[in-house]
C-alpha positions in Angstrom: -143.6 104.0 -5.4 -144.9 100.3 -6.2 -145.6 98.3 -8.7 -149.1 98.3 -8.4 -149.2 101.8 -9.6 -149.6 100.5 -13.2 -152.2 97.6 -12.1 -155.0 97.2 -14.4 -158.2 96.1 -12.3 -160.5 92.9 -13.7 -163.2 93.4 -11.2 -164.4 94.8 -7.9 -164.6 94.6 -4.5 -165.6 90.5 -4.5 -163.7 89.4 -7.3 -161.9 86.4 -7.0 -159.0 87.4 -9.1 -156.3 89.9 -8.3 -155.3 93.3 -10.3 -152.8 91.9 -13.2 -149.6 93.5 -13.8 -147.6 94.4 -17.5 -144.1 92.3 -17.5 -141.7 93.4 -15.6 -139.5 91.8 -18.2 -140.7 94.2 -20.9 -141.5 97.3 -18.7 -137.6 97.1 -17.8 -137.1 98.3 -21.3 -139.0 101.4 -21.5 -138.7 104.9 -22.2 -140.5 106.1 -19.1 -137.7 105.8 -15.7 -141.1 105.3 -13.4 -142.1 102.1 -15.4 -138.5 100.8 -15.1 -138.2 101.3 -11.4 -141.7 99.6 -11.2 -140.7 96.6 -13.2 -137.2 96.6 -11.5 -139.2 96.7 -7.8 -141.2 93.6 -9.4 -138.2 91.6 -10.4 -136.5 92.8 -6.8 -139.4 91.2 -4.9 -139.2 87.9 -6.8 -135.4 87.5 -7.3 -134.1 89.2 -4.5 -134.1 86.4 -2.0 -133.4 83.4 -4.8 -129.7 85.6 -5.6 -129.1 86.3 -2.1 -129.5 82.2 -1.4 -127.6 81.9 -4.6 -124.5 83.6 -4.1 -124.0 81.8 -0.4 -125.0 78.4 -2.1 -122.6 78.7 -4.9 -119.9 81.4 -4.1 -119.6 80.5 -0.7 -120.2 84.4 -0.1 -120.5 86.2 3.5 -124.0 87.5 4.2 -122.8 90.6 4.2 -121.1 90.4 0.5 -124.1 88.8 -0.5 -125.9 91.4 0.0 -123.7 93.3 -1.9 -123.2 91.1 -5.3 -127.2 91.3 -5.0 -127.8 94.9 -4.8 -125.4 95.7 -7.1 -126.9 93.4 -9.5 -130.4 95.2 -9.1 -129.4 98.1 -9.3 -127.0 97.7 -12.6 -130.3 96.3 -13.8 -132.2 99.5 -14.1 -130.4 100.5 -17.0 -132.4 101.0 -20.3 -129.7 98.4 -21.9 -129.5 95.7 -19.1 -131.7 93.1 -20.7 -129.9 93.8 -24.2 -128.5 89.7 -24.2 -132.0 88.5 -23.5 -133.8 86.5 -25.8 -137.1 84.4 -24.9 -136.7 81.9 -28.0 -133.2 80.8 -25.9 -134.5 80.1 -22.3 -136.7 81.1 -19.6 -136.3 84.7 -18.3 -135.1 83.2 -14.7 -132.4 81.0 -16.3 -131.2 84.5 -17.9 -131.0 86.2 -14.8 -129.3 83.6 -12.5 -126.8 83.5 -15.3 -126.8 87.3 -15.5 -126.2 87.4 -11.4 -123.3 84.7 -11.4 -121.3 87.1 -14.5 -121.8 90.1 -12.3 -120.7 88.1 -9.3 -117.7 86.6 -11.1 -116.8 90.5 -12.7 -117.0 91.7 -8.9 -114.8 89.2 -7.5 -112.0 89.6 -10.4 -112.1 93.3 -9.9 -111.8 93.0 -6.5 -108.8 90.8 -7.2 -107.4 93.7 -9.9 -107.9 96.2 -6.8 -105.6 94.0 -4.4 -103.1 93.9 -7.3 -103.4 97.6 -8.0 -105.1 97.5 -11.0 -108.2 99.6 -12.2 -112.1 98.7 -12.1 -114.1 97.9 -15.3 -117.5 98.6 -16.0 -119.2 95.0 -16.1 -121.2 94.2 -18.6 -124.8 92.1 -18.8 -123.8 90.6 -22.4 -124.0 87.2 -22.1 -123.7 86.4 -25.5 -120.8 83.4 -24.4 -123.5 82.1 -22.4 -125.4 79.1 -23.3 -128.3 80.0 -21.0 -130.9 78.3 -22.5 -132.5 74.8 -21.0 -129.7 72.4 -20.9 -129.3 68.5 -20.3 -128.1 68.1 -16.9 -125.1 69.2 -15.9 -123.2 69.3 -12.3 -124.9 72.9 -12.5 -128.4 71.6 -12.6 -128.2 71.3 -9.2 -128.0 74.7 -8.1 -130.6 75.8 -10.8 -132.9 73.3 -9.2 -132.0 75.2 -5.8 -132.5 78.7 -7.7 -135.5 77.3 -8.6 -137.1 76.4 -5.2 -136.0 79.5 -3.8 -137.8 81.6 -6.7 -140.6 79.1 -6.1 -140.7 79.7 -2.2 -140.6 83.8 -2.6 -143.7 83.8 -5.5 -145.6 82.0 -2.7 -144.5 84.3 0.0 -145.8 87.3 -2.1 -149.0 85.6 -2.7 -149.6 84.4 1.3 -149.0 88.1 2.0 -151.0 89.4 -1.0 -153.9 86.2 0.1 -154.0 87.9 4.4 -154.5 91.2 2.6 -157.2 90.6 0.8 -158.9 88.8 3.0 -158.6 92.0 5.2 -159.9 93.6 2.6 -163.2 91.7 2.3 -163.9 90.7 5.8 -162.8 87.1 5.7 -160.2 87.1 7.9 -161.7 83.8 9.2 -160.9 82.5 5.7 -157.3 83.5 6.0 -157.3 81.7 9.6 -158.3 78.8 8.5 -155.9 78.3 5.4 -152.9 79.2 8.0 -153.9 76.7 10.1 -154.6 73.8 7.6 -152.2 74.8 4.9 -149.2 76.4 6.5 -149.4 73.9 9.3 -145.8 73.0 10.5 -145.4 69.4 10.6 -143.0 69.7 13.6 -145.6 71.0 15.7 -147.5 67.4 15.7 -150.5 66.3 13.4 -152.3 68.2 11.1 -155.7 69.6 12.6 -158.2 68.1 11.1 -161.7 70.4 9.3 -163.5 69.7 12.8 -160.9 70.5 14.9 -160.5 74.0 13.2 -164.1 74.7 13.2 -164.0 74.1 17.0 -161.7 76.0 17.7 -162.9 79.0 15.5 -166.4 78.5 16.4 -167.1 77.7 12.7 -169.2 74.3 10.9 -167.0 72.3 9.4 -168.7 72.8 6.5 -167.7 76.4 6.2 -164.3 75.6 7.0 -164.5 73.7 4.1 -165.8 76.6 1.9 -163.1 79.0 3.5 -160.6 76.2 2.5 -161.4 76.1 -1.3 -161.7 79.9 -1.3 -158.3 80.7 -0.3 -156.6 78.2 -2.1 -158.5 79.1 -5.1 -157.6 83.0 -4.6 -153.7 81.9 -3.5 -153.2 80.4 -7.0 -154.8 83.5 -8.4 -152.4 85.7 -6.7 -149.4 83.2 -7.6 -150.0 83.6 -11.2 -150.6 87.4 -10.8 -146.9 87.5 -9.7 -145.3 85.3 -12.0 -147.3 87.0 -15.0 -145.6 90.2 -14.1 -142.1 88.4 -14.0 -142.3 86.2 -17.4 -141.6 87.7 -20.9 -144.5 86.5 -22.7 -147.6 84.2 -22.5 -145.5 81.0 -23.3 -143.0 81.1 -20.8 -146.0 82.0 -18.3 -147.9 78.7 -19.6 -144.9 76.6 -18.9 -143.8 78.4 -15.4 -147.4 78.1 -14.6 -147.7 74.5 -15.6 -144.3 73.8 -13.1 -145.6 76.2 -10.4 -149.0 75.3 -9.9 -149.5 71.8 -11.7 -147.1 70.4 -10.7 -145.2 69.3 -14.0 -141.5 69.3 -14.8 -140.2 72.7 -16.2 
């Protein structure tokens, strides 16, 4: 099963834009179980790594405990009422999801402590009515939020780069991906970034073709990031705000 089962193609083989996907935030509330599962998969793709890193950073969870927290959280996210407490007017979905995840981890730790004392384990709830998930002024929690956001952004770009590689293979543009990898994904620890002329010499391409390949790959990558972002935001307003920070360099 893949979230791409619900893709709507924007164009044919040579089109510069990737398929669009319905918002997983809305689809998670769909009546059809297969649509909810596809929505959950889209959210897992984007948020599993950020939540894992957050469990390690905020809760000092071990590697295995962090995995269990994340797995349990996303398993419960498949239920129809999982997002009952989410209101787009109160804040961004990623802020809500991080707060919901913290609520889940706290509950699991409290339940584990009760088990050790011989008590029962009550069912956890996603009800965050007592939690302010709207954007706030800087607080000690702000650094955790910034870390979570950086992990989230890194993951979206990872997914987009994977998509770019697949698209380059599909369009027989492997040279474009190679140029993009050598220039934009260059590891500074391995030395200075190669020039266009050096990359051209290594790949037997004229420098002008290196420039064209890089321009095309960057444009395609932005479109792929935008598509990934559209799939995990609640509405057009949130999409525009997140895209402004992620792709435009403005504060979110």
